[in-house]
C-alpha positions, 0 to 999 in steps of 0.5 A, a space after each residue: 499499500 502507498 503512503 497516499 492510499 494510507 493517508 486516505 484511509 486514515 481520513 476516511 476512518 476519522 471521518 466515518 467515526 464521526 458519520 456514525 456518531 452523527 447517525 446515532 445522534 439523529 436516530 436518538 432524536 437529536 435535531 438535524 439541520 440541512 447542512 448536517 444532513 448533507 454532511 451525514 450523507 457524505 460522511 456515510 459514503 466515506 464509511 462505506 469506502 472503509 473495508 467491511 472488516 475495518 467498519 465494525 471497528 470504526 462504528 464501535 469506536 464511535 459508539 463508545 465515545 458517545 457512551 463515554 460522553 453520556 457517562 460523564 454528563 450522568 456522573 455531573 448530574 448525579 453529583 449536582 443532585 447529591 449536593 442539592 440533596 446535602 444542602 436541603 438535608 443540612 438546612 432541615 438538620 438546622 431548623 430541627 436543632 433551632 426548634 429543639 433549643 427553643 423548646 428547651 428554652 421554653 421548658 427551662 423557663 416553665 421549670 424556673 423557680 420564679 414561677 410560683 407554685 399553686 397550692 393544692 391545698 388550703 392547709 396541710 399537715 406535716 405528713 403532707 409537708 414531708 411528702 412534698 418534700 420527699 418529692 422535691 429533695 433528692 432521695 439521698 439528702 432527704 433524711 439530712 434535710 429532714 433533720 435540719 427542718 424538724 429542728 428548725 421548725 418542727 415541720 410547722 410552715 408557719 413557725 416564727 422565731 420570736 427573737 430573730 424573725 426567722 420564718 417557715 419550714 427552713 427558718 428563712 431570715 428574712 422571711 421574704 427571701 422565700 419569694 424568690 422561688 415563688 410568690 405564694 410562700 406564705 401558703 404553699 409549703 413546696 415553695 419553702 422546701 424549694 428555696 430551703 433546698 436551694 439554700 443548702 446546696 448553695 451554702 453548704 454543697 447539699 442538705 447532708 453538708 449542711 446538716 454536718 454543719 448544723 450538728 457542730 453548731 446548732 445552727 446553719 
């Protein structure tokens, strides 16, 4: 085969690959312009000039190129969809966290000691007051708390020290200190109990630590 024939075959092969791609594109639904149709016809003619044994290879190469291009496009589309889904998921997570934080804040406010406790009864027996204390004071600290209240007021929520003016179950001085927990401190023993527990925790660390101090000093 002479050089001219080889070059002609190479050009024809390359053009034929394009021709096959054009034909496949038209078959897949792409819009062909008049010039495209002429080019396709010419390219198809060149394809026909290639030996039959080479045509299948040329067609396969063209189809492989198209498949690779479609795969790249599909990968890019899938990546874009994944990024969009990730952004939406992050946005939903952020909103959920904001809602959870808002609910936690509201719950904390509702449980705040600034909210007065509404009394269930107009009068309370010693047993009822102790039962309230057992619900409020941690179980491991209740006995120590009870020891102090027994000696300070005998579980009388209206007990008053005539000398100092200390008042209530845990003998707050002045009595108005109870109001930091609730405005109903004169009628609701739970309010006095909560204030007493807070005081023992802040001043001594716990009711049992306050009881240890009381046993030495007979006051706390």
